C-alpha positions as CSV (number, residue, x, y, z in Angstrom):
1,M,-3.1,-12.3,-3.4
2,K,-4.9,-9.8,-4.8
3,A,-2.4,-6.8,-6.2
4,M,-3.2,-3.3,-7.8
5,V,-1.8,-3.3,-11.5
6,C,0.3,0.0,-13.0
7,T,-0.2,-2.2,-16.9
8,K,1.2,1.5,-18.2
9,Y,2.0,4.8,-18.3
10,G,-1.3,6.6,-17.4
11,S,-4.4,7.9,-16.8
12,A,-6.4,5.9,-13.7
13,D,-7.7,3.6,-15.7
14,V,-4.1,1.5,-16.5
15,L,-4.9,0.3,-12.8
16,V,-5.9,-2.8,-12.9
17,L,-6.6,-5.2,-9.7
18,R,-5.1,-8.7,-10.0
19,E,-4.2,-11.8,-8.6
20,V,-1.0,-12.2,-8.8
21,E,1.7,-14.5,-6.6
22,K,2.2,-13.9,-3.5
23,P,6.4,-13.0,-2.3
24,T,8.6,-15.1,-0.6
25,P,11.7,-12.8,1.8
26,K,14.8,-14.2,0.8
27,N,17.5,-14.3,4.1
28,N,17.4,-11.1,4.8
29,E,13.6,-10.2,4.1
30,V,10.6,-9.8,5.7
31,L,7.4,-10.7,5.1
32,V,4.5,-8.4,6.3
33,R,1.1,-8.6,5.5
34,I,-0.1,-4.6,5.0
35,Y,-3.1,-3.2,6.2
36,A,-2.8,0.0,5.0
37,T,-0.7,2.3,2.4
38,T,-1.3,5.4,0.7
39,V,-1.9,7.2,-2.9
40,T,0.7,9.7,-2.3
41,S,1.3,13.0,-5.6
42,G,4.8,10.6,-6.1
43,D,2.6,7.5,-6.9
44,V,0.4,10.1,-9.5
45,R,2.9,11.3,-10.6
46,V,4.9,7.6,-12.0
47,R,2.0,6.6,-12.7
48,S,1.0,9.3,-15.4
49,F,4.5,9.9,-16.0
50,R,4.6,13.5,-15.2
51,C,8.4,14.1,-16.3
52,P,10.1,17.8,-17.2
53,L,11.0,17.0,-20.5
54,L,14.9,17.7,-20.0
55,Y,14.4,14.1,-17.4
56,W,12.2,12.3,-20.0
57,L,14.3,9.7,-21.0
58,P,16.1,9.4,-18.3
59,M,13.7,8.6,-16.2
60,R,12.3,5.7,-18.6
61,L,15.4,4.0,-18.0
62,I,15.4,4.1,-15.0
63,I,11.4,3.3,-14.0
64,G,10.5,1.5,-17.6
65,V,9.8,2.4,-20.1
66,T,6.7,1.4,-21.4
67,R,5.5,0.6,-17.7
68,P,7.0,1.2,-14.3
69,R,9.3,-2.1,-14.0
70,N,7.7,-2.9,-10.4
71,A,3.9,-2.5,-11.4
72,I,2.8,-2.8,-8.1
73,L,3.0,0.9,-7.6
74,G,2.5,2.5,-3.3
75,V,5.7,3.7,-1.7
76,E,4.8,3.4,2.1
77,F,2.8,1.2,4.6
78,A,1.7,-0.2,7.9
79,G,1.3,-3.9,8.4
80,E,2.1,-7.3,10.2
81,V,5.9,-8.9,9.7
82,E,4.1,-12.6,9.0
83,A,7.7,-14.4,8.5
84,V,11.3,-13.3,8.2
85,G,14.4,-14.4,6.4
86,A,17.1,-17.2,8.3
87,Q,19.4,-13.9,9.2
88,V,16.5,-11.8,9.8
89,K,17.4,-10.6,13.2
90,R,15.4,-7.4,13.8
91,F,12.2,-8.7,13.3
92,K,10.1,-11.1,14.7
93,K,6.5,-12.9,13.7
94,G,3.5,-10.8,14.7
95,D,5.4,-7.1,15.2
96,Q,3.0,-4.6,13.9
97,V,5.7,-2.0,11.5
98,Y,5.9,0.6,9.7
99,A,8.0,1.0,6.4
100,L,8.4,3.5,3.3
101,N,9.9,1.4,0.2
102,G,10.4,4.3,-1.5
103,M,11.4,3.5,-5.7
104,R,10.5,0.0,-4.8
105,F,7.6,0.4,-5.3
106,G,4.8,-2.9,-4.2
107,A,2.8,-1.4,-1.3
108,Y,-0.8,-2.0,-3.3
109,A,-0.8,-5.3,-2.8
110,E,-2.0,-7.8,0.8
111,Y,1.8,-9.2,1.2
112,I,5.4,-7.4,0.4
113,C,9.0,-8.8,1.2
114,I,11.8,-5.8,2.7
115,P,14.8,-5.9,3.5
116,E,15.5,-6.2,6.8
117,H,18.1,-3.5,7.3
118,G,15.7,-1.3,4.7
119,N,13.2,1.3,6.1
120,I,11.3,-0.7,8.4
121,A,10.1,0.2,12.1
122,L,8.1,-0.8,14.3
123,K,5.1,1.3,14.4
124,P,3.8,3.8,16.6
125,K,2.1,2.2,19.4
126,N,-0.8,4.4,20.2
127,V,-2.1,4.8,15.9
128,T,-3.8,2.3,13.9
129,Y,-2.4,1.1,11.0
130,D,-4.3,3.7,8.7
131,E,-2.7,6.0,10.8
132,A,0.9,4.5,10.7
133,A,0.7,4.6,7.4
134,A,0.3,8.5,6.7
135,I,3.3,9.1,8.8
136,P,6.6,7.5,6.7
137,F,6.9,9.8,3.6
138,G,5.5,13.4,4.3
139,G,8.0,12.8,8.2
140,T,10.6,11.5,6.2
141,T,10.5,14.1,3.3
142,A,10.4,17.1,5.4
143,L,12.9,15.9,8.0
144,H,15.7,15.4,5.1
145,F,15.3,19.0,3.5
146,F,14.9,20.5,7.1
147,R,18.5,19.4,7.6
148,K,19.5,20.5,3.8
149,A,18.2,24.2,5.5
150,N,19.8,23.3,9.2
151,V,16.5,24.3,10.2
152,K,17.0,25.9,14.1
153,P,15.0,27.0,17.3
154,G,13.4,30.4,16.9
155,H,13.7,30.4,13.1
156,K,11.0,31.8,11.3
157,M,9.8,29.3,8.6
158,L,6.8,29.5,6.0
159,I,5.9,26.5,4.3
160,Y,4.3,26.7,1.0
161,G,1.4,23.8,0.5
162,A,1.5,23.2,3.3
163,S,-1.7,21.6,3.8
164,G,-0.7,18.8,2.2
165,S,1.0,15.3,3.6
166,V,4.8,16.5,3.2
167,G,3.3,20.0,4.2
168,T,1.3,18.9,7.2
169,S,4.0,16.9,8.5
170,A,6.6,19.9,8.3
171,I,4.5,21.4,10.3
172,Q,4.6,20.3,13.2
173,L,8.0,18.9,13.0
174,A,9.2,22.5,12.6
175,K,7.2,23.2,16.3
176,V,9.1,19.9,17.9
177,I,12.5,22.1,17.1
178,G,10.6,25.6,18.0
179,A,10.0,27.9,14.7
180,E,7.3,30.0,13.9
181,V,6.0,29.1,11.3
182,T,3.6,31.0,9.1
183,A,1.6,28.3,6.5
184,V,0.6,28.9,3.4
185,C,-2.4,26.6,1.7
186,S,-6.4,27.9,1.0
187,S,-8.5,29.2,2.8
188,A,-11.0,26.6,3.5
189,N,-7.9,24.7,4.8
190,F,-6.9,27.3,8.1
191,E,-8.5,26.1,11.0
192,L,-6.1,22.0,10.3
193,V,-3.2,24.0,9.6
194,K,-3.3,25.9,13.2
195,S,-4.8,23.0,14.3
196,L,-1.2,21.3,13.5
197,G,0.2,24.2,15.5
198,A,1.3,27.0,12.9
199,D,1.9,30.4,14.1
200,H,0.6,32.3,11.3
201,V,-1.6,31.6,7.9
202,I,-1.6,33.2,4.4
203,D,-4.0,32.1,1.9
204,Y,-2.4,31.9,-1.3
205,M,-6.0,32.5,-3.4
206,K,-5.8,36.3,-1.9
207,E,-2.6,37.4,-0.9
208,D,1.4,37.3,-2.0
209,F,3.4,36.4,0.7
210,T,6.6,38.0,-1.2
211,K,5.0,41.4,-0.5
212,R,5.1,41.3,3.1
213,E,7.6,43.1,4.6
214,T,8.2,39.7,7.2
215,R,11.3,37.8,6.0
216,Y,12.1,34.4,6.7
217,D,15.3,32.2,7.9
218,V,13.8,29.2,6.0
219,I,11.7,28.5,2.9
220,F,10.3,25.6,2.3
221,D,7.7,24.4,-0.5
222,A,6.7,21.0,0.7
223,V,4.5,21.0,-3.4
224,G,7.5,22.0,-5.5
225,K,4.8,25.0,-6.9
226,S,7.4,28.2,-6.3
227,S,11.0,28.8,-6.5
228,R,14.5,30.2,-5.4
229,V,13.7,33.9,-8.2
230,I,10.2,33.7,-7.0
231,C,10.6,33.4,-2.6
232,K,14.2,35.2,-2.6
233,K,12.9,39.1,-1.3
234,A,11.0,36.9,0.7
235,L,14.4,35.2,2.5
236,K,16.7,37.2,5.4
237,S,20.1,37.1,4.1
238,G,21.4,34.1,4.3
239,G,18.3,32.9,4.1
240,A,17.0,29.1,2.9
241,F,15.1,28.3,0.1
242,I,14.4,24.4,0.3
243,T,12.5,22.5,-2.2
244,V,10.6,19.2,-2.9
245,D,11.2,19.7,-6.7
246,G,14.2,19.5,-8.4
247,Q,16.6,19.2,-5.2
248,G,17.0,15.5,-5.6
249,V,15.5,12.5,-4.3
250,A,14.8,12.9,-0.1
251,K,17.1,10.5,1.6
252,V,15.0,8.3,4.5
253,L,17.0,7.3,7.4
254,T,15.8,4.2,9.7
255,E,16.6,6.2,12.1
256,D,13.5,8.6,10.8
257,L,11.7,6.5,11.5
258,I,12.3,5.4,14.9
259,Y,12.4,8.8,15.3
260,L,8.7,10.1,14.1
261,A,7.2,7.3,15.9
262,S,8.4,8.5,19.2
263,L,7.1,11.7,18.7
264,T,3.7,10.5,17.3
265,E,3.8,7.9,20.9
266,A,4.5,11.4,22.3
267,G,1.3,13.0,21.6
268,K,3.7,15.8,19.2
269,L,2.9,13.9,15.2
270,Q,-0.2,13.2,14.2
271,A,-1.3,11.7,11.1
272,V,-3.7,14.1,8.9
273,I,-6.0,11.6,6.3
274,D,-7.9,13.2,4.0
275,R,-10.6,10.2,2.8
276,R,-10.0,6.3,2.7
277,Y,-10.1,4.0,0.4
278,P,-10.1,0.0,-0.4
279,L,-7.3,-2.0,-2.3
280,E,-9.9,-2.4,-5.5
281,Q,-11.1,1.6,-5.6
282,I,-7.1,2.4,-6.0
283,P,-8.1,4.2,-9.6
284,D,-10.9,6.6,-7.8
285,A,-8.0,7.0,-5.1
286,H,-6.1,8.3,-7.5
287,R,-8.3,10.7,-9.6
288,Y,-8.8,12.2,-6.4
289,V,-5.4,12.7,-5.9
290,D,-5.0,14.4,-9.5
291,Q,-6.9,16.9,-9.2
292,G,-3.9,18.1,-6.0
293,H,-6.8,19.4,-3.4
294,K,-6.1,16.7,-1.0
295,K,-5.4,17.2,2.9
296,G,-2.6,15.2,4.5
297,N,-2.7,11.7,3.5
298,V,-5.2,9.4,1.2
299,I,-5.3,6.3,2.2
300,I,-6.3,2.1,1.1
301,T,-7.3,0.2,3.8
302,V,-5.7,-3.7,2.6
303,K,-8.0,-6.4,4.5
């Protein structure tokens, strides 16, 4: 099968298209024919090995010393079950699924094996594979941090970095809960975040939200570029600051994927897609994401 292989840590040039062995499912695994995956900011950080000096050595030992231990990156995907192991009961051949493989990676390829009880579920029936692949990472990350902050109906919530993969999901999920959402992004993305349900918008390039009189129950830094110290004065007494950076890896639950699918089918959650690239152009997709200005998700189509 074709796969995009990360040959070492470095620029997007280290990604090379190769023919590799097609995986065979174990007794408890399903083999999925991948039709779409994504390039997330996490993929870019792993490829380039952008890591705080404090965590440099332990992360190398965990991920891989000279290159990622699983050289085929890609953390989320959507596709069709082609085969199942002898003990698999949740899925059958022909099922349309979507999944988040996380740090196991492996989605930059035509096929992947994933445990039956891994983070995999039937994809939403009313969306394409491209749209389904854009849901797991942003959606499950937002849900994880919302649980940490105990987001409730009526909360005033500010989402910093609201136009990215996590941010666009967070806006919609906060509105499902019943929060009042202020989105912080560039003015170029105002219409996008408003269309997703944001009640208020702030251009981070023109205004410092911490200098406003408004105080928030929850501030969610969806891009890891702010801090508790900076945001503290914009929080209500007892308010929560949560960030995707430095607060641990988001815990993903299979139930979250099922929940996100139900919201999508009910029209309460939509995938935001910025650009699409074929598998062969993943290096170009990485270069684009490297710029740090993507809106929502960058999709890789696998044919």
